[in-house]
N, C-alpha and C positions, 0 to 999 in steps of 0.2 A: 581705520589708516587702511590704504589700498595698496596691494602689491602686484606686482609684476615680474615675469623672468627677466633677468639681466642678459644681454647678448653674451654668448660664450666666448671667453678669450684665452681659453688654456686645453688642454687635452681634455678629449672626452671619451667616454666608454659606451659602446652599443650595449644598451639593455633590450632584450626581447622583448615581445608582447607579452609573452607566456608569465613574466614574472608579475607583471602590471595584472593580469588576471588572477594571480594568486593573493595579492595583497589584503583581501577581505579574511582570508583564513589562514594564511602564515603568522608564524610567530616572529616579534621585532628581532630576534637573535638570527631567526632563519633568514629574512631579508636582508642582515647585514652580510652573513655569509653570501649569500648569493650575488651582492653585489663585490663582494672583495674575491670571489672565486673569477667574476666575468672581467674584474680589472687586472686581475694577476695569474690566474689559471689554476691557482694554489688550491688542492684539496686537500691534504694531509691534515687529518683532526688535530694534530698538537700543534701545528703552524699556526692556523687556526684559531685555536685558544689563546695563543700567543698574542698573534696580532689584533685579535678582536678583543680580548679579555674576556672570553666567555667564561662561565662559572665552572664547567667542566667539561672533558671530553666528549660524555654523553650527549651536551647540547651541540656540539658540532656534529657528530654523527647522526644525531636527531635531525638535524638541518638538511646534511647531504641526502640522508635517506628520502626525506619530505621531497626535496629537489628532483632527485632521482626517480621518483615517482611520480611528480608532476610531468618529468619529460626533460628537463633542463640538463640532467647529468645522466650519463650512464656509466653502468659497471662493467669492468673488466679485470682478467685475471694478471696481477701484477709479473712483469717481466714477459710477459706475453707480447709476441712478433705481429705488430700487426696483421691484419689481414682481412680479406673481403670476407663480406659476411655470408656463411654456407648457408646453402638453401634448405629448407627444412626437409628432411627424410620422409618418405611416404608412410603412414601409420601400417604397422604390419597386419597381414591378415591372421585369420582365426588358424588357417594352417601352417603359417609361418611361427606362430604361439605354441602350436601344439609340438610342433618341431623342435622348439628351443626350451621348452619344459624338459625334454628328455635329458639335456644336456645342463640346464640350469634349474637345480632343486628351488633357486629362491622363487622362480615365476609361480610354482604350486604353493609356495608359503604365502606368497602374495594374494594370491586367489582367496586362498581356505580363510585369510585372515580377514577379508574383505567380506565375505560371505558368513562368516561369524559375525561380525560386528555389524552387518545390515540385516542378519536374521533372515536372509533369504539366499535361495541360488542367484548367483549373476548372469547376466544375458551373455551371448557370444559377442555383442557389441561392447557390453561394457567390461568384459575381459581384455578385449583387445585394448580399449581405451586405459585401461590400469596396468598392463603393462608395458604399453608405450610408455606411462609416467616414468617407469623403470629404465628401459630400454633405448627409447627413444630421448626423452626428454631430461634424463640423467640424475633423476632423484635416487637416493642412497634407499634401498629397500626397508632398514630399520626407521630412516623417516616416514616412508609412505604409512608403513604401519602402526608408528605412535600416533600420526596423522588420521588414520582411519578411525582408531580408537576413539582420538579425542572428539573427531565429526560424530560419530555415532553416540557418544555420551551425550553431546549436545541435543541428541533427536533428529540431527539430519543425515540420513541414512541413504545418501546418493553419491555416486561418484562424481555427480557434479559439484556439490559442495566440498568433497575432498579434494577436487583439482583446484577449485576456489583457494582454500585453505593452503595449499601446498604453494600455491604462488603468492600469498598473503605473508605466509613465513620466509620464501625465497628473498623476498623484498625487505625484510627485515634481517638477511643474512645467515637464515636459518641452512645450512645444507646437510650437514652431518646426523647422526643418530646422538650424539652426544649435546650437540646442538639444539636439536629437537626435544629432548628431555629437558634441558635447563629452558628450553621456550614454554613447555607446558608448566613449570614449576613457577615462572614468572607469569602466566596466564593465570593460574590457580591464585596467585597473589594478587592480582589484579581484580580478580572477581570478589576475593575477600575485601578488597577496600571498596570496592564498588558498593558492597551490600554495607558497609559501615556508613558510606556516605549515604545511601539510601534509607537507612534507618535514622539517621539525622534531618533530610529532606522529609522522613514520613511519606516516601512512595515505594515501590515494588521496583527492584532491578531492574525487569521487563521493560520499564517505562523509561530506561535512560534510553537518551539517542546514541549514534557513533561518535557524535561532537561531543556530547557529554562523556562518553568514554574515555574517549582521548583527553580530555580536559582533566578527567582523575588522575588519569596515567601520567599526565605533565607534574600534576601538584607533586608527586610522591617521587618520578624518577628524574625529572628534570630538574626542578626547585630543590627536589631535595628535602621536602617536607613529612612530616610525620600526622597520625592522627591527631595529636594534640594541637597542633596549629591547624587543622582541618576544623577541629572542634570550635577555638578560638576564632575563627573568621565566621562559624555559626553563628556565636555567642554576639558577636559585633555586629553582624548583620540583623540582631535582634528577630522581631517575628516574619521577616521577610525570608522564607524559605523558598530560595532561588539559584539553582547552580552557576548560572552565568552572574547572578552578582556575588557571589562566594569566589567565584572564579577571577572576577576583577579586583575583590579584596586580597587574594593571594598573589595574584599578579604585581599588584602594587607593592607588597612587603617582599615580594622575592627582587625589583627593580631597586629598591631600596635597601637591600642586603639585609633585611631582617631576618635571622635563622631560625629561631626558636621563639615561645610565648613570653619568655622575659623581653628578648629584644621589641616583641611587638607592645607590651605593656609600659616598659620604661616608665623615664620622668614622665609625668602630667605637662602635656603642653599648656599655654597661657591662654591659648584660643585655639579655635578650631574644632575639628568633629570629634577629636579624642581628648578633650579638657576635662570630661564627666567619666571619666573610664577610671573604675578603682583601681589601685596600686597595694598590692597586701605585702606586709613585711612575712619572709621565709620564717622569721622566730617570732611573733608577738611578744611584747614585754608582758602582757596580762593585766596592763595598769589600765584603768577606763577613768578617765579623769571626769566625767561628767555623770559617774554612777551615783555618787551622794550629793547631785547640786542641787537639789529641793532644799535637804537639810543642812548643809554646809553654810558656816555662818558669813555674813556678808563682809567682806575685807574693802577699806576704803584707804587711798593715799594719805599719808598724814601729811597736815600741812606745814612746816618748819617756819 
């Protein structure tokens, strides 16, 4: 059968080309959020969850963050009066930094923290960039220090890596030191989950791509699955150790509302891919009716 687009006879909504360019990587719920926001202008996560029947507030926030990063949405302070975009202030010079450090001890603390993390003295240019993160770009000192420690532990002892990581954190809503501390715990948990998945895949964690890491985070944080569900996907995939094949299995389970291993194994279907799936009882009876099959007397039905 051949299809063609019908003439538009009702209201229409303009969809930016940006949305179409992201269809290949955007999750299904993210596309729904984008279309709903374009049609209504509503960006409240709770209202999006109610209107689109999303599984959790995290799904709505994840979709909003995705489109903000893609350039479709912009972040702003609630209750802030609309104003023209201020021009970026000129970076502070070394002389200005030296003068500011005499009244703000936090500047010296930032420099000392960076030099300890990088295990080397900073150049004047690096000091200027570091202090500008605090005074010009508005990052909290504690957030910068925690980020410096994290980046240094990853072996990336450069200010460029620190600046990049801070921008990633800010895009994920991390501003305060408390939020940074919670984010670091989440990153540690993600690393633990990645190691577990890699052990099932029989690969090293360094072999994961950025897309693979995002997929694993989505299994746990968006779908709400645990290690048991990931292992079940690996079991059902058989010898095919492929992260994206497992991703398709978990994505399908989530779409069907299957929340745990019992849901997945469920009643055996009469036909289809899962018809040979074994379903064990929680409390086996202990009776094996085939145990004495060879010696059991043959019973025949009596004819009356």
